[in-house]
C-alpha positions in Angstrom: 51.7 -31.0 -19.0 54.6 -29.4 -20.9 58.2 -30.1 -19.8 58.9 -26.3 -20.0 56.8 -24.5 -17.4 55.6 -21.0 -18.3 56.3 -19.1 -15.0 54.8 -15.9 -16.6 51.4 -17.5 -17.2 48.4 -18.0 -14.9 45.2 -19.6 -16.0 41.7 -18.9 -14.7 38.9 -21.3 -15.6 35.4 -20.0 -15.1 33.2 -22.8 -13.8 30.7 -21.1 -11.6 27.6 -21.0 -13.8 24.4 -22.8 -13.1 23.7 -23.8 -16.6 19.9 -23.6 -16.3 19.3 -24.5 -20.0 20.8 -27.9 -19.4 17.8 -28.7 -17.2 20.0 -31.0 -15.1 20.8 -31.7 -11.5 24.4 -32.2 -12.7 26.5 -29.0 -13.0 26.9 -28.0 -16.6 30.7 -28.3 -16.6 30.5 -31.9 -15.3 28.5 -33.2 -18.3 30.8 -35.5 -20.3 32.0 -35.8 -23.8 34.9 -38.0 -25.0 35.1 -39.7 -21.7 35.8 -36.5 -19.6 33.7 -33.7 -18.1 33.6 -30.5 -20.1 35.8 -28.8 -17.6 38.2 -31.7 -17.7 39.0 -31.0 -21.4 39.6 -27.3 -20.6 41.9 -28.2 -17.7 43.9 -30.7 -19.8 44.4 -28.0 -22.5 45.5 -25.5 -19.9 47.9 -27.9 -18.3 49.6 -28.5 -21.6 50.7 -24.8 -21.5 52.6 -25.4 -18.2 51.1 -22.4 -16.3 52.6 -21.3 -13.0 49.2 -21.4 -11.5 45.7 -22.6 -12.4 42.6 -21.3 -10.7 39.1 -22.7 -11.1 36.2 -20.4 -10.0 33.2 -22.3 -8.7 29.8 -21.5 -7.2 26.8 -23.5 -8.4 27.0 -27.1 -6.8 30.3 -26.0 -5.5 31.3 -29.2 -3.8 30.6 -31.4 -6.8 32.6 -29.2 -9.1 35.5 -28.8 -6.6 35.7 -32.6 -6.1 35.9 -33.1 -9.9 38.6 -30.5 -10.3 40.6 -32.1 -7.5 40.5 -35.4 -9.3 41.1 -34.0 -12.8 43.8 -31.4 -12.0 45.2 -31.8 -8.4 47.5 -28.9 -9.1 44.6 -26.4 -9.6 43.3 -24.3 -6.9 39.5 -23.9 -6.4 38.2 -20.3 -5.8 34.7 -19.6 -4.6 32.7 -16.8 -6.3 30.6 -14.7 -3.9 27.0 -13.5 -4.5 28.0 -10.8 -7.0 27.2 -12.2 -10.4 29.2 -12.1 -13.6 32.4 -13.1 -15.3 34.1 -10.0 -14.2 33.5 -10.8 -10.5 34.6 -14.4 -11.1 38.0 -13.2 -12.4 38.2 -10.6 -9.6 37.9 -13.2 -6.8 40.5 -15.4 -8.6 42.8 -12.4 -8.9 43.0 -12.1 -5.2 44.8 -15.6 -5.2 47.5 -14.3 -7.5 49.2 -12.0 -5.1 52.8 -11.6 -6.1 52.3 -12.9 -9.6 53.5 -10.9 -12.6 52.7 -12.0 -16.1 49.8 -12.9 -18.3 46.5 -14.3 -17.3 44.6 -16.6 -19.6 40.9 -16.7 -18.9 39.0 -19.8 -20.2 35.4 -20.9 -20.0 34.8 -24.3 -18.3 32.1 -25.2 -20.9 34.3 -24.7 -24.0 36.0 -28.1 -24.4 37.2 -27.8 -28.0 39.9 -25.2 -27.5 42.8 -27.6 -27.6 46.4 -27.0 -26.5 47.4 -26.0 -30.0 44.7 -23.3 -30.2 45.6 -21.9 -26.8 49.3 -21.9 -27.6 48.8 -19.9 -30.7 46.4 -17.5 -28.9 49.0 -16.9 -26.2 51.7 -16.4 -28.7 49.6 -13.9 -30.7 49.1 -11.9 -27.5 52.8 -11.8 -26.7 53.8 -10.6 -30.1 51.8 -7.4 -29.6 51.9 -4.6 -27.1 48.3 -5.2 -26.2 47.1 -5.2 -22.6 44.2 -7.5 -23.6 43.8 -9.9 -26.4 40.4 -11.4 -27.2 39.8 -14.6 -29.0 37.3 -14.0 -31.8 35.6 -15.8 -34.7 33.6 -14.6 -37.7 30.4 -16.6 -38.0 27.4 -16.7 -40.2 24.9 -16.6 -37.3 26.2 -14.6 -34.3 23.0 -14.8 -32.4 23.6 -15.2 -28.7 27.2 -14.0 -28.7 28.8 -10.8 -27.7 29.9 -8.7 -30.7 33.4 -7.4 -31.2 33.4 -3.8 -32.3 36.6 -2.6 -33.9 38.0 0.9 -34.4 39.4 2.4 -37.6 42.8 0.9 -36.9 41.4 -2.6 -36.6 41.9 -2.9 -32.8 39.0 -3.8 -30.5 37.1 -0.7 -29.4 34.7 -2.6 -27.2 32.8 -5.8 -26.7 29.0 -5.6 -26.6 26.7 -8.3 -25.2 23.8 -9.0 -27.5 21.2 -7.8 -24.9 23.0 -4.5 -24.8 23.7 -4.1 -28.5 22.0 -1.6 -30.9 20.9 -2.6 -34.4 24.2 -1.9 -36.0 26.1 -3.8 -33.4 23.8 -6.8 -33.6 24.6 -7.0 -37.3 28.3 -7.5 -36.6 29.4 -11.1 -37.4 32.6 -11.1 -35.4 31.9 -12.6 -32.1 33.6 -12.9 -28.7 34.7 -16.5 -28.1 34.8 -15.9 -24.3 38.6 -16.5 -24.0 41.1 -13.8 -23.2 44.7 -13.0 -22.3 45.2 -10.1 -19.9 48.3 -8.5 -18.6 47.7 -8.9 -14.9 48.2 -5.2 -14.2 45.3 -4.4 -16.5 43.0 -6.6 -14.5 44.2 -5.2 -11.2 43.6 -1.7 -12.4 40.3 -2.0 -14.1 38.3 -4.8 -12.6 37.4 -2.8 -9.4 35.9 -0.1 -11.6 33.4 -2.3 -13.4 29.7 -1.9 -12.4 26.5 -3.9 -13.0 24.6 -1.2 -15.0 23.6 -3.5 -17.9 20.7 -5.6 -19.1 21.7 -8.6 -17.0 22.8 -6.7 -13.9 26.2 -8.5 -14.0 29.8 -7.6 -13.7 31.0 -8.2 -17.2 34.6 -9.2 -17.8 34.4 -7.7 -21.3 34.0 -4.2 -19.8 37.7 -4.4 -19.0 38.4 -3.9 -22.8 36.5 -0.6 -22.9 38.2 0.7 -19.7 41.6 -0.3 -21.1 40.8 1.7 -24.3 39.7 4.7 -22.4 42.9 4.7 -20.5 44.9 4.7 -23.7 45.8 1.0 -23.8 45.5 -1.4 -26.6 43.0 -4.3 -27.0 43.8 -6.8 -29.7 41.8 -9.6 -31.3 43.1 -13.0 -32.4 40.7 -14.5 -35.0 40.6 -18.3 -35.0 40.3 -20.0 -38.4 38.3 -22.9 -37.1 35.2 -21.5 -35.4 34.4 -24.9 -33.8 37.2 -24.4 -31.2 35.0 -21.5 -29.7 31.9 -23.6 -29.3 30.4 -23.6 -25.8 27.8 -25.8 -24.3 24.6 -24.4 -23.0 22.0 -27.1 -23.5 21.8 -30.8 -24.3 21.6 -30.3 -28.1 24.9 -28.3 -28.0 26.4 -31.0 -25.8 25.8 -33.7 -28.4 27.0 -31.5 -31.2 30.2 -30.6 -29.4 30.7 -34.3 -28.5 30.3 -35.2 -32.1 32.9 -32.7 -33.2 35.4 -33.9 -30.6 34.8 -37.5 -31.6 35.4 -36.7 -35.2 38.7 -35.1 -34.2 39.7 -38.1 -32.2 38.8 -40.6 -34.9 40.7 -38.7 -37.5 43.8 -38.5 -35.3 43.9 -42.3 -34.9 43.4 -42.7 -38.7 46.4 -40.5 -39.3 48.3 -42.6 -36.8 47.7 -45.7 -38.8 44.4 -47.2 -37.6 41.8 -48.4 -40.0 38.4 -47.0 -39.0 35.8 -48.1 -41.5 32.9 -45.9 -40.4 33.9 -42.8 -38.5 30.2 -41.8 -38.1 29.4 -44.8 -36.0 32.7 -45.2 -34.2 33.2 -43.4 -30.8 36.6 -43.2 -29.2 37.3 -41.4 -25.9 40.2 -39.0 -25.7 42.2 -41.2 -23.3 42.0 -44.4 -25.4 45.0 -45.5 -27.5 45.1 -47.4 -30.8 48.3 -48.8 -32.3 49.0 -48.8 -36.0 47.2 -51.4 -38.1 44.3 -51.7 -35.7 41.0 -52.2 -37.5 37.8 -50.8 -36.1 34.6 -52.0 -37.7 31.3 -50.0 -37.6 29.2 -49.2 -34.5 32.1 -49.7 -32.1 32.7 -47.7 -28.9 36.3 -47.5 -27.5 35.9 -45.9 -24.2 37.8 -44.9 -21.1 41.5 -45.7 -21.1 41.2 -48.7 -23.5 44.4 -49.7 -25.2 44.3 -51.7 -28.4 47.6 -53.3 -29.8 48.8 -53.7 -33.3 46.8 -55.8 -35.7 43.8 -56.3 -33.5 40.3 -56.2 -35.0 37.5 -54.7 -33.0 33.8 -54.7 -33.9 31.4 -54.5 -35.4 28.8 -53.7 -32.6 31.4 -53.7 -29.8 31.8 -51.7 -26.7 35.1 -51.7 -24.8 35.5 -49.7 -21.5 39.0 -49.5 -19.9 40.2 -52.7 -21.6 43.5 -53.9 -22.9 43.3 -55.8 -26.2 46.5 -57.6 -27.3 48.3 -57.8 -30.6 46.3 -59.6 -33.3 43.3 -60.2 -31.1 39.7 -60.2 -32.4 36.8 -58.8 -30.5 33.4 -58.8 -32.3 29.9 -58.0 -31.1 31.0 -57.9 -27.5 30.6 -55.8 -24.4 33.7 -55.7 -22.3 34.7 -53.6 -19.2 38.0 -53.6 -17.3 39.2 -56.7 -19.0 42.5 -57.9 -20.5 42.4 -59.8 -23.8 45.6 -61.5 -24.7 47.5 -61.5 -28.0 45.7 -63.4 -30.8 42.8 -64.2 -28.5 39.2 -64.1 -29.8 36.1 -62.8 -28.1 32.5 -63.0 -29.3 30.2 -62.7 -31.0 27.7 -61.8 -28.3 30.0 -62.1 -25.3 29.7 -60.2 -22.1 33.1 -59.7 -20.6 32.8 -58.2 -17.1 35.5 -56.5 -14.9 38.3 -58.7 -13.7 38.4 -60.9 -16.7 41.9 -61.9 -18.0 41.9 -63.9 -21.3 45.3 -65.4 -22.1 47.1 -65.4 -25.4 45.3 -67.5 -28.1 42.4 -68.0 -25.7 38.7 -67.8 -26.6 35.5 -66.4 -25.1 32.8 -67.4 -27.5 29.2 -66.9 -28.3 26.8 -66.1 -25.5 29.5 -66.4 -22.8 29.6 -64.2 -19.7 32.8 -63.9 -17.7 33.6 -62.0 -14.5 36.6 -61.8 -12.2 38.2 -64.8 -13.9 41.5 -65.8 -15.5 41.3 -67.9 -18.6 44.8 -69.3 -19.4 46.8 -69.4 -22.6 45.1 -71.3 -25.4 42.0 -72.1 -23.2 38.5 -71.9 -24.7 35.1 -71.2 -23.3 33.3 -71.5 -26.7 29.6 -70.9 -26.0 26.6 -70.6 -23.8 28.5 -70.4 -20.5 28.9 -68.4 -17.3 32.4 -68.2 -15.8 32.7 -66.2 -12.6 35.3 -66.1 -9.9 37.3 -68.8 -11.7 40.9 -69.6 -12.5 41.3 -71.7 -15.7 44.7 -73.1 -16.6 46.3 -73.6 -20.1 44.9 -75.6 -22.9 41.4 -76.0 -21.3 38.2 -76.6 -23.3 34.9 -76.2 -21.6 31.9 -77.7 -23.4 28.7 -75.8 -24.2 26.6 -74.7 -21.2 29.4 -74.6 -18.6 28.5 -72.8 -15.4 30.6 -72.0 -12.4 28.1 -71.7 -9.5 30.1 -69.2 -7.5 27.5 -67.7 -5.1 25.9 -69.5 -2.2 23.5 -66.7 -1.2 26.0 -65.4 1.3 29.5 -65.3 -0.3 31.3 -65.7 -3.6 33.6 -68.8 -3.9 36.2 -69.7 -6.5 36.5 -72.5 -9.0 40.0 -73.7 -10.0 40.4 -75.6 -13.2 43.9 -76.9 -14.0 45.8 -77.3 -17.3 44.5 -79.4 -20.2 41.1 -80.1 -18.6 38.4 -81.0 -21.0 34.8 -80.7 -19.7 31.7 -82.1 -21.3 28.6 -80.1 -22.2 26.3 -78.7 -19.6 28.7 -79.0 -16.6 28.0 -77.1 -13.4 31.0 -76.5 -11.2 29.8 -75.8 -7.7 32.4 -73.6 -6.0 34.6 -73.9 -4.0 35.9 -76.8 -6.2 39.1 -77.7 -7.9 39.6 -79.7 -11.1 43.1 -81.2 -11.4 45.4 -81.0 -14.4 44.4 -83.2 -17.3 41.1 -84.3 -15.8 37.9 -84.8 -17.9 34.2 -84.5 -17.0 31.3 -86.1 -18.7 28.3 -84.4 -20.2 25.7 -83.1 -17.7 28.1 -83.5 -14.8 27.4 -81.5 -11.6 30.9 -81.2 -10.0 30.6 -80.7 -6.2 33.8 -82.3 -5.1 37.4 -81.8 -6.2 38.5 -83.9 -9.2 42.0 -85.4 -9.0 44.5 -84.8 -11.8 43.8 -87.2 -14.7 40.5 -88.4 -13.4 37.2 -88.7 -15.2 34.3 -87.1 -13.3 30.8 -88.3 -13.9 27.5 -87.6 -12.1 25.2 -90.0 -14.0 21.9 -91.3 -12.8 20.3 -94.3 -14.6 17.8 -93.3 -17.2 14.3 -94.5 -16.6 11.6 -94.5 -19.2 7.9 -94.6 -18.1 6.0 -96.2 -21.1 2.7 -94.6 -22.0 3.0 -91.6 -19.6 2.0 -88.9 -22.1 -1.1 -90.8 -23.3 -2.2 -91.5 -19.7 -1.5 -88.1 -18.2 -2.1 -85.7 -21.2 -5.0 -87.3 -23.0 -6.4 -85.3 -25.9 -3.2 -83.4 -26.6 -1.4 -83.4 -29.9 1.5 -85.0 -28.1 -0.7 -87.8 -26.9 -2.2 -88.3 -30.4 1.2 -88.6 -32.1 2.6 -90.8 -29.4 -0.3 -93.2 -29.7 0.1 -93.4 -33.4 3.8 -93.9 -33.1 3.3 -96.6 -30.4 0.7 -98.3 -32.6 3.1 -98.2 -35.6 5.9 -99.6 -33.5 3.7 -102.5 -32.3 2.7 -103.3 -35.9 6.4 -103.2 -37.0 7.4 -105.4 -34.1 4.6 -107.9 -35.0 5.7 -108.0 -38.6 9.3 -108.7 -37.6 8.1 -111.4 -35.3 6.2 -113.1 -38.1 9.2 -113.0 -40.3 11.2 -114.8 -37.7 
């Protein structure tokens, strides 16, 4: 939010629609792009203006939308629309919550997420430099199908706004469209909203009818034309959702490129709006940087990587990995093909290698889990190296237990650490060890059974198989070789 509140501004966000074309049980305004619900982007842009009050009008799936608004913008007040349909009625019920307010009212659509703070600031400024009672955001488009048309008078002011279903042939041909965002002097709303009826093709109370009433009363209605028509795009179906999401992502990627990040393939890189990239970060193709992920200077991420709410330290490398709620230290390496689950902390210069899964574990500075391992509910000290196939058996079918591995421990391949268990500083374990008891500092832990070979087992128990055939030939050859060596002696 801005540091300079605008006490002469109130914002009304319209979020009551059912969004039937989405064909979804989720309310339209709660579908997500860029890591936020659609209405979340609108609320964030509105908050940047520092309004004295923010009202969100809800109706369809009211409780879901209200809960989301409370989480996204606790300062906003939720207002319930009644059974009377239409945007005019939505603003009318919100107006009742603005008793005593004098100033401008900015009306926004909860499904138009691309109208950023800069766009809205310029729109509000354009309104305030005129003597208009209403200013309408408009755009000139090649295909106006589906939008309300802006009909101007001889002086260039807005004479009226006509919904497409109510337009005649000449009006349908107009290419200037209503973007669905408005600034009103509050007195104009208080005067004219009660006079609006529902005598139209959709039997709804249109907010746009205020423009015509203001004109008939001798007032002025102005239009503010946006240069970038994409800021007016709304979402009515899943196809539009993906298109608007793509446009938002392109903006986000470009912003970080201009801030000094190298993003090799913007088309396959997705970055949520709350993520942060430092200068000299390199992002390789097909990488998703999601949630509140933060990537520090000089880190290399990707290709084929997904980070959700992660911290990646300076100079770290994360490639072909899937990580969520994890901290990756400076100059550490992750991947390829690593699964880093919530609660993982990898220390500076540490390593989570190929086909390694970690969860709820701390891996200390300079420690390595190079490959083919599962590390869960574990604390690993500094300078540790775990051999291939290390497994911390943390679950006993009833509860999770922790494994503690001290500093400078070196473990052999295919070790299983059966928690709860502690490996002391400087200890070593042999290959294939199953560690069920604590290992003292500096000790060598082995769990070795004598190897027993049963001669001729395959030929006896698997007769007729290829294995039996080659075994018989090998045994025969070995006997002949042994006999020849005996004769030489």
